C-alpha positions as CSV (number, residue, x, y, z in Angstrom):
1,M,82.8,71.6,141.1
2,S,80.9,74.6,139.9
3,Q,82.1,78.1,138.0
4,K,81.3,79.3,141.7
5,T,83.9,77.2,143.2
6,A,86.1,76.8,140.4
7,P,88.9,79.5,141.1
8,A,89.1,78.7,145.1
9,L,89.7,74.9,144.1
10,A,92.4,76.0,141.3
11,K,93.9,77.9,144.5
12,L,93.9,75.0,146.6
13,D,95.4,73.0,143.8
14,E,98.4,75.5,144.3
15,F,98.3,75.4,148.1
16,L,98.1,71.6,148.7
17,P,101.7,71.0,146.8
18,L,103.1,74.1,148.8
19,L,102.0,72.4,152.2
20,Q,103.6,68.9,150.9
21,A,107.1,70.3,150.5
22,L,107.2,71.8,153.8
23,P,109.9,70.4,156.3
24,E,108.6,67.7,158.5
25,A,107.3,69.0,161.6
26,P,105.1,67.3,164.4
27,D,101.7,69.3,162.9
28,K,102.2,68.5,159.0
29,A,100.1,65.5,158.7
30,E,97.3,67.3,160.6
31,L,97.9,70.6,158.3
32,L,97.8,68.1,155.1
33,E,94.7,66.6,156.1
34,T,93.1,69.6,157.0
35,A,93.7,71.3,153.9
36,E,92.6,68.2,151.9
37,A,89.5,67.9,154.1
38,L,88.9,71.9,153.1
39,Y,89.3,70.8,149.4
40,R,86.7,68.5,149.9
41,A,84.6,70.9,151.6
42,V,84.7,73.4,149.1
43,G,83.7,70.7,146.2
44,A,80.6,69.7,148.3
45,F,79.8,73.6,149.1
46,H,79.8,72.7,152.9
47,M,79.7,76.0,154.6
48,E,80.2,75.0,158.1
49,A,83.2,72.2,157.1
50,I,85.0,75.5,155.0
51,R,84.5,77.9,158.0
52,F,86.1,75.1,160.3
53,R,88.7,73.9,158.2
54,M,89.8,77.4,157.3
55,H,90.5,78.3,160.6
56,T,92.2,75.1,161.3
57,V,94.8,75.6,158.7
58,E,94.9,79.3,159.6
59,R,96.0,78.4,162.8
60,L,98.5,75.6,162.0
61,L,100.0,77.9,159.4
62,K,100.6,80.4,162.0
63,K,103.2,78.1,163.6
64,R,104.9,77.9,160.2
65,A,105.5,81.4,159.4
66,D,106.0,80.3,155.5
67,A,105.3,83.4,153.5
68,T,104.3,81.7,150.1
69,C,102.1,79.6,152.4
70,D,100.5,82.5,154.0
71,R,100.1,84.4,150.4
72,V,98.5,81.3,148.8
73,F,96.2,80.6,151.5
74,A,94.9,84.3,151.6
75,D,94.0,84.0,148.0
76,V,91.8,80.8,148.8
77,R,90.4,82.9,151.4
78,H,89.7,85.7,149.0
79,E,88.5,83.2,146.1
80,L,85.9,81.8,148.9
81,E,85.0,84.9,150.0
82,A,84.3,86.3,146.6
83,A,82.3,83.4,145.6
84,G,79.9,84.0,148.7
85,F,81.2,81.5,151.4
86,H,81.9,82.6,154.9
87,T,85.4,81.9,156.1
88,R,85.5,83.4,159.8
89,S,83.1,82.6,162.4
90,H,83.7,86.4,163.1
91,A,84.1,89.9,161.4
92,A,87.5,90.4,159.9
93,P,90.1,92.4,161.9
């Protein structure tokens, strides 16, 4: 971890327990695994993995419609982008 990634990792530390507390669903395991892989990618400064995992987590979260998870995930994205990481494969809407 570096000072550059510390805020994003702190937000992910907040995000992961929220995901674990979500009700069971067929895609919950995939969501948790992908979010944990995102955590590892951020820690490793792996740009492509960050972008890919962010996309997958976002896609899986849209199926859930959980406002708290959505808000904290937006905070994760903000911290990553503030640190200079690209979290989207295209321009933001």
